[in-house]
C-alpha positions, 0 to 999 in steps of 0.5 A: 902676063897670062899670055906669057905664062901660056907661052912658057908652058907650051915651050916647056911642054915641047922641049920636055918631049925628049926628056920624057923619051929619056925616062920612058925608054929603058935603053934611052942611050941606045935610042939616041945612038941610033939617031943621026949624030946631029939629031942626037945632039939636038935632042940632048940640047933640048933636054938641057934647055927643058931642064933649065926652063923648068928650074927657071919657071919654078924660081919665078913662081917661088920668087914673086917680084911683083910683091915686096914686104917692107918691115920697119921705116928704113925698109919702107923708105929704101923701097920708096927711094928705089921706086922714085929713082926708077927712070921715067916720069913719076906720078904720086897720089898721096894724102899729104906726102908724110912719108917724104919727110926723109932727107934722102927721099926729098933729095930724090924728089927734088931731082925729079922735080927739077928735071920736070919728071914729077907730078904729085896729087895731094888733098891739100897744100903743105910744106913738102908740096910747096917745096917740090912745087918750087923745084918745078914739080907739077902739084895738083890739089884735088881736095874733097873726097880723099882716095883710100888707096895711095899709089905711085905710077912710074913712066906716067903717060908712057908706053911702059908705065908701072904701078906701085900700090902700098898696103899698110898692114901696120905702122912699120909693115907695108906690102907694096904691089907692082903692076906693069902689064899693059893690059893690067886692069889695076894699072888702068884703073889707077891711071883713070883715077889720076885723070879724074883727079887731074880734071878735078884739081 
């Protein structure tokens, strides 16, 4: 993510040079008129691109898609459903899958289980895990110490894995963090924890 951010800044800085020229020179139009037509056209194109990239970067800073705030049970379940429905293998680390009680979410989990794309790690077997196991899900009971952090990994053991961690501020307000960079330390720690729990199960 840092590399991408740096590249964006470099591109905007380079493309901003003609934009700076427009505002620095009082007679900028006259300056452009002295240039060959193709050079002037290229310069104006770079000005337009610089402005577009600046607006785009501002929007990405203001709208952080890696964090989602869910208020109320409907919002929380809707977000969880969208995560489950993302393509790729799904690995869920949970205590007892209490959030999966809804009919629509269970239907989605059942589809994942039937396609062989669902791995669930729980502290102990329960009705929900047994149902999913019967549908074909890989259920691992790690028991013992229960991790305080519950999370879901999409694209588990794949090249483009994504990690979702839910932080419950209250019973009806969850903040879900998304990590998707290959070198993201949080994602790697979550994958390491899954491997440890798999070995323990």
